[in-house]
N, C-alpha and C positions, 0 to 999 in steps of 0.2 A: 742417339735415342731421344735426346731433348728436342731435336729438330722435328721428329715425328709427332710427339705429343704437342709441340707448338703448333704444327699445322692443324691438328685436331681442334684445339681450343680456338685457333684463329677462325676456323670455319664456323664453330659454334657461336663465336662473337658476332660474326657477320650476319648469320641467320637470325639470331635473336633481335638485333637492332633493326634489321630490314623490316621485320614484321611490325615493330613498334611504330616506325615512321610510316610504313606503307599500309597500315591497317585501314584507315578511312578509304583509301583508293581501292583496295582489294574488296572491302565490304560493299562499296558502291558498284563495282564491276560485277560482282556475283549476286547483287540484289539481296544481301544478307540483312536480317533484322538484328536488333540489339543483342539478343541472346546468341545468335549464330556468330556475330562479329566477335564477341568476347571469347567464344569457344575456338576461334581461330588460334588464339594463344593458349587457351586451356587444353586443347586436344594434344598439343605438343607436350605440355607438362604432364598430362595423364599418361601418355605413352611412355615417357621416360621414367616417371615415378614408379609405375607398377612393375617395370622391368628391372629396376635398380638392384634389388636384393637377389632377384633371379640371376641377373648378370654377375653379381658378385660371387654367388655360389658356383655358377658355371665356370667363372674365371679361376676360382680356387681349384676346381676339378680338372680343367683342361688347359689352363694357362691364361694369364692376363693378355699376353701378346696376341694369341690367336683370336680371342674374343674381341680385342680392340681392333684388329684388322678387319674382322667381319663387320664390326660396327660401322666402319667407314663405308663399306659396300652398301649396307642397308640404308644408311643415311643418304647416300647418293641416289639410290633408287627412290626413296621417299621424296627427295627434292624434285626429281623428274615428275613423279605422279602429282605432287602438289602444284607444280607449274602447269600441268596438263588438265587440272580440274575444271569441270564445266558448271558446277553448282556448289553451294555451300557444304552440303553433306559429303560430297566427294573430297572437297578441300579438307574438311575436318578429318576424314578417314586417313588421307594421305599425311596429314600433320601428325597423326598418332604414329604412323609408321616411321616418320622422321624422328619422333621422340624415342621410339624403340632403338633406332640406330644410335642416337645421341647418348642413350644411357650407357652403351658399351664404351663410348669415348669418355663420357663424364665420370663414370664410376672407376675406370681403370687408369685414367691419366695420372692422377695423383699417386696411385699405388705403384705404377711403373716408375715414376720419378723417385718415389721413396725407396724402391728396391735398388735403384741405380746409384743413389748418392748417399754419402754418410750423413749422420745427423748434423754435423757441423756445417754442412753445405746445403742442407735440405731447404732452409728458408730462402736462400739465394736462388736455387733451382726453381722452386715453386713461385718465387717472385717473377722470374723470367717468364714462366708459363702464364701467370696471371697478367703480365704486361702484354703478352701476345694476344690473350683474350680481349684485353682492352683495346689493342690496336685493331683487332677485327671488329670490335664494337664501333670504333671510330669510322672504319671503312664502311660498316653497314649503314651508319647514319648518313654519310655523304653519298655513298653509292646508290642508296635507295632513292634519294632525291634526284640524282643525275639520271638514273634509269627511268624513273617515272616522268622525267622531263622530256625524254626523247623516245622511249620504248614502251611496250605493253607491260602491265604489272607482272606478267608471267616470268619476265626476265629477272625479277627479284629473287626467284628460286632457281632459275636456270644457272645463275652464277655459281651455285654450289657444286654443280656437276663437274667442271674441270678441276676444281680444288679437291673434290672427293675422289676423283680418279687418280690424281697425283698422290693424295694421301694414302689411298689403298695400296698403290704400287710401292711407295716409299716405306710403308709400315712392313710389308712383306720382305723388303730388302734389308731394312736397317734394324728392326727390332729382334731381340733374342731374349728368351726366357732366362731370367737370373734369380727369380724367386722360387719358392717351394710351392707345391700344389698337392692336393689330396686326391690321388687317383682312385682310391677305393671307396670314398664316401659317396653314397647314393644321393640323388636329388630329393629334396624334401618337397614333394608336390602338394601335400596337404597344407603345409605352411605357406607355400606360394599362392595357392588358391584363396586361402583365408586372408592373406595380406592384400591380395588383389581386390577381393570383395570389400575389405575395410577401406582401402584408399580410394577406390572408385566411388563407393557410397558416400564417403566423406566429402569428396569434391562435388558430387551431385547435390548433397545436402547444402553445402555452402553456396552453390550456384542458385539453387531454388530459393534459399533465404535471401540472397542478395538481389535477385531480379524479380522475385514474386511470380515466378513462372510455373508454380504448381500450388495446389491446394495445401494449406497449412498442415493437414493431416498427412499428406504425402511427405512433406518435408520432415515432419516428426518421425514418421515411419522409417524413412531412409536414414535419419540420424541414429535411431535405435539400432537399425541393421548395422551401421558402421561401428557403433560401440560394441555390439555383440560379436561382430567379426574380429574386432581387435582383441576382445577377451579370449576368443577361441584361438587366435593366433598365438597369444602369449602362453596359453595353456599348452598348445602343441609344441611350441619351441622349448618349453621347460620340461617336456616329457618325451623327447625323442633323442635317439642316440646321435643323429647327424642333423642338427637343426639348420634351417635356412639362415637364421640370424643367431649368432652367438651372443645371447643376452648378457653373458659375463663381461663382454666389452664395456657395458654400461657401469660395471663396477670400477672401471678406471676413471678416477675423478677428473683428470685432465681431459680425457676424451669426452666424457659426458658434458662437462662444463663448456668445452669448445663447441660441441654440437648444439647445445641449448642456446648459447650466445649467438651462433650463426643463424638458427631458426628464427629467434626473436628479431634479429636484425633484418632478416629477409622479409618478415611480416611487415616491418616498419618501412622498408625501402624498396621492396620488390616491384610494386606497381607505380613507383614514383615517376619514372621517365615516361611511361605510357600515358599517365594522366597529364603530364606537362606537354607531351606531344599532341594529344587531343586538344588541349586548351589552346596551344599555339596555332594549330591548323583550323580548328572549327570555331574558335571564339575570336582570336586575333587575326585570322585570315592569312596566316603564313602558308606558303606553298610547302610541299613535302621537303624540297631541298632547303628552303629557309629554316624549317623546323629542325631538320637534321643538323644543320650547321649551328643553330641556336643551342642545341644540347651538347655540343662538343666541349665546352668548358668543364663539364663534369669529368670527362675522360682525361683532359689535360691535367686536372688536379690529381686524378688517380695515377697517371703516368709519372708524376713528380714524386708522389709518396710511396707507390707500390714497391719499386725495386729497392729503395732506400730502407723501407721498413723490413723487407725480407732479409736484406743483408745485415742490418744492425741488430735485428732480433736474434740472429744466430750468435751474436757476441754478447748481448746484454739481456737476453731473455725476452719472452713474448709478452709478458704481462703489461709493461708500460705501453706497448704499441696497440695491443688488442683493446684494452680498456680506454686508452687515450683516443683511439680511433672512434670508438663508440661515443665518447664525449663530444667529439667534433661533429659527428653525424647528428647527434641530438641537437646540438646548437644550430646546425643548418636547418633542420626541420622546424625548430621553434621560430627562427627568423622568417622562414617561408610562411608560417602561420600569420605573420604580421603584414604580409604583402597585400596589395590591393589591385584592382583592375588597372589603375593608372600607374602602377609601379613601372619604372623604366627598365628596359632590357639590361643595361649595364649592371643594375642591382641584382637582377635575376641571375645573370651570368656569374657575378661574384659569389652568390650563394651556391650555384652549381659547382664552382671551383672548391668551395669549402666542403661540400658534400663529397666530392671526388677525393679530396685530401683525406677526409675521415675514413672513407671506404678503403683507400689505398693503405692507410696505416693499419686497418683492422684485418683485411682479407688474408694476405699472405702469411703473416705471423699466426693468425688463428688456424689456418689450414695446416701450417707446419706443426703447431701444437697438437692438433688432432691426430695427424698421421704419424708424428714422431712418438706418440704415447702408446702405440699398440705394437704387439709383436710382429715382426716382418711377415710371418706366415699367414697372418690374419688381415693384412692390409687391404686386400680386395674387398672383403666383406665390410671392413671398417670404412673404406672409401665409399662404398655403396650406401652404407647407413648415413654417413655424413651428407652425401648428395640427397638422400631421401629427406633428411631434416630440412635441407635447403629448399627442395621442391615443395614440400608441404607448406613451409612458411611463405614461399612465393605465391602459391595458389591461394592461401588464406588472404594474402595482401591484396590480390586482384579483386576478390570478392568483397573483402572488408571495405575497401575504398569505395566501391559502388554502393554498398549498403549504407555507409556513413554519409555519402553524398545525398542519398534519398531523404535523410533527416533534414536537410536544408534546401534541396533543390527539387522542384516538382518532377515527378517521375517521367512525365511526358517530355519535358525538356531534356532530361538526362538521356532518355531513349533516343531522341533526335540527335544528340551530340555523339553518342557512341555508335549508333547505326550509320550515321553519316551518309545515308543514301543520297540525300539532296542537301548539301551543306548550305542552308539559308542564312541570311543575315540575322544576327541576334541583337535584340534591342538592348538599350542601356540597362534597363531593369533586369533583364535576363543575364546580362554579363555580371552585374553586381551580385545576383543570386548565385551564379556559378562560382564567382570569386569567394563569396561567403562560405559556400560549401567546401571549397578547397581549403580555406583557412581552418575550418573545423576539422577537416581530415588531417591536415598537417599537425594540428595541436594534439590530436589523439595519437598519431603515429610518433610524435615526440615522446609522449608518455610511454608508449609501447617500447620504443627503442631504449629508453632510459632504464627499463627493467632488465635489459640485457647486461647491464653493469654487474648484476648480482652473480650469474653463473660465470661471467668472465673473471671476476675477482676471486671466486671461490674454487676455481679449477685447481689451485694449489700447485706445488712443485712436482716435477716429474718423478715418478717412482720407477726405477729400472726394472724391466721384466726380462728374465732370461729365457723363459719358455713361452710357448704359445698359450694364449688365454682361451680356455675351453671349459666345456661342461665336464662333469666328473666321469663321464663314460668314455671320453676321448683320450687316446693314448698316443705317444709320440711316434709309434711305428706306422701310423697312418700318413705321416708326412715324409716325403722324400724329395731330394733335389731333382730339378728338371734335367 
């Protein structure tokens, strides 16, 4: 079972990093402007985010394994369509489909592992899974450079197809349902539609605010629509017999604390590698292969700390590792804020290692804390909610970084760098301006990440739960073993 989920996260890791390093090349090939270029990454996030709670509910109804297996198939088809795109709009649409497929993998991976392993081994199993993701990320960084050096950009996405075919076959062969599911609970379509409207309008509002791509009145209007949709969603979920999201999960202190710490950390760290990659390629003149290799120290740091933190957190508790990891991440962000254009690469590599160590210390124990705090029958919805917190944080990070940069860097220069249609030489003054903007961004992100200490520390000790966490109208006879 662990081998199947490992293949899924391996593929996700490869795909995520291939886009980071290959973004300038893909944008140039498709003649994308700045807004379209950034939506190459945003589309994937939107596709996965709007489907996460839907996938979680469907998984509870029909089984995590079935939905996970279908997710492999959808992701593979999306990869083929992405590679075949002929213009930016087609590329964005295909990336949304990829995101829909990835949501089935991302939402169910941790839940399947949590079903299969006892609590005493959960941190170790999740640590292995996270290490596989990081190995895929390393492969994505290096493979993207190698592919772009000898082949067309389309092969950045064709590489997912054989992995996806194998993963689909292996999932059908090896995975078996071991959790419980709610066969009689109907789908909450009203909740799904209101949540979809909320998250989509939120991401659009953030995009408009970051890029100035719409009139301020439109941005305000979309923001109001997002807030109203969220209010409707919460009302519906607290007044329906079979809610899409079991809001009573948020009453679990450990679960809520872990999710909030994860979201804040993803806001602070989500767009970090993308910004560094753009800086290395478009300011320092690195090739995609050089930029990919230059980012590897981060993953080496993660690979050192990830498995160890997962193993020892099972023995000594998650608190020292989650909060300690956040402290190390904050330290790396602060040190990055002190870097300059003339800073040597060995120093940058050392900071990347520090950031990787901090992320490795934080990620696996925090996920173990989140998933281990909920009743087994609610793990699919809980995993989907966890992933939603992460995706929202990541999306905010991408937009917040660009918005913060515009406070220090002329928008015309920023547009030129992100769109990368014609990577021209950048003058010394422009390099200094860009470096100053990055320093400001890192300092703000340092403050943001430091606030994650609070929910991490306040998650408290685990309170054993013998039965499923539900609303007052739900009763145990709706749950039956597979």
